[in-house]
Structure formats: structure tokens, C-alpha cells
N, C-alpha and C positions, 0 to 999 in steps of 0.2 A: 559625563566624564570631563574634566578639565583638560585643556590642551596644555602641551608644553611650549616654551618659546625658546628661540636663540636670536642672537643679534647678528645681523650681517656685519662684516668688517667695517663698512662705512657707518653704520649706526653705532656701532662700539666706539668708533673714533669720535664721532659727534657726541656721544655721551660722555666720554672722558674729558673731552675739551670743555664741555658745559660744566662739569663737576669742577674742573681745575679753575674755570673762570669764576665760579662761585666761591670756591676756597680762597682765592686771592682777596676777596672782599669780606667774606664771613664765614666761619666755620658752621654757625648755625643756619645760614642760608644754604650752604652746601649740603648739610645733613638733611635739611627739610626737602631739598630738591631731590636727593637720592630716595628718600622715603616716599615722596609723591610719585616719582617715576616707578618705583617698585610696585606701589599700589596700583597704578596704572596698568602695568604689565599683568597683575593678578586679575584686575577687572577684565582685561581683554581676554585672558585665557579662560575665564569662566563662561563668557558668551561672546565669542569673536564677531559674530554676524549682528550684534546689537548696534555696533558703531556704523558710522557713515561709509557707504561704498562710493567714493568720489570719482575713481577713475580705473577703468578696466577691472582688475582683479585686487586693487589696493583698497584697503579701508583706512579710516583715520580716526584717531581718538585725541581729543584736545586735553592736554594736561591742566588740571585746575591750579590757580595761583601762579603759573609760570607760563611764559609765552612760547610753549612748545606744543608741537603736534606729533603724535607717533604715527607712523605710516607703516603698515604691516599687510602681509599676505597670509592667506590660510592654506595650509597644506592638509587637506581633509584626510586622505589616506593614511597620513603619518600622525595625525592629531598633533600637528605642529604649527605654531605661529612663527613666522619669519618677520622680525623687526627690521624693515628696510631703512627707516630713518627716524632719528629723533631731531625733529626739524624745528629751528627757531623761526617764528612766525613773521620776523622782519626781513627774512632772506627773500630771494626771488622764488616764486612758488613753483616755477617749472622744474627746478632742481630736485625737489623732493621725491620725484618718481623715477630716478635714474636707474 
């Protein structure tokens, strides 16, 4: 059974900021970014433990074609994925596990 997902408010803010950044440069790039991230969410929900467990109970999924990593936690009893961060890989890595 596939999991559901929800974005933590910080992850939602990062996501919207990134989409806005791409929109200022290219509608096509922004559209492709949204599609790529949505596909990443679906991939994570199908098999959340397949991705790397980097730190404590956080898992990471590297987004293809864009320099982002999705950091998430798994709530087994609720069949829920909590997206903690949609993290640009050029930022300080310690901030992604806030």
C-alpha cells in the first residue's frame, strides 16, 4: 500500500520559493521542476525505505536533473511521509535536518 505525504511548512516554503525562482527564469523550467518534484514524491510514497537513511530517522531522495534533495521522515503507523525539506544542494548541509 502506498503512503500519503504532507509537506512540513518549512518544506512548503522552500518548494514555493524554488518554483518562484524558476518561474522568473523560464515557465518551461518551472513546469519541469514541479513535474520532477511531484514524480519524486510519488516514488518516495511507493517505497519510502528504498532511499538513503542519512541521519537518525530522516531519509533523503536526490531529485534528478535539479540540484535538490528531498528530506523526509516516515510515520509508519499512519502510513504517512512527512517532507521535512526540499533542500538545494548548494546550501549548508546542516540546515536540512532542522
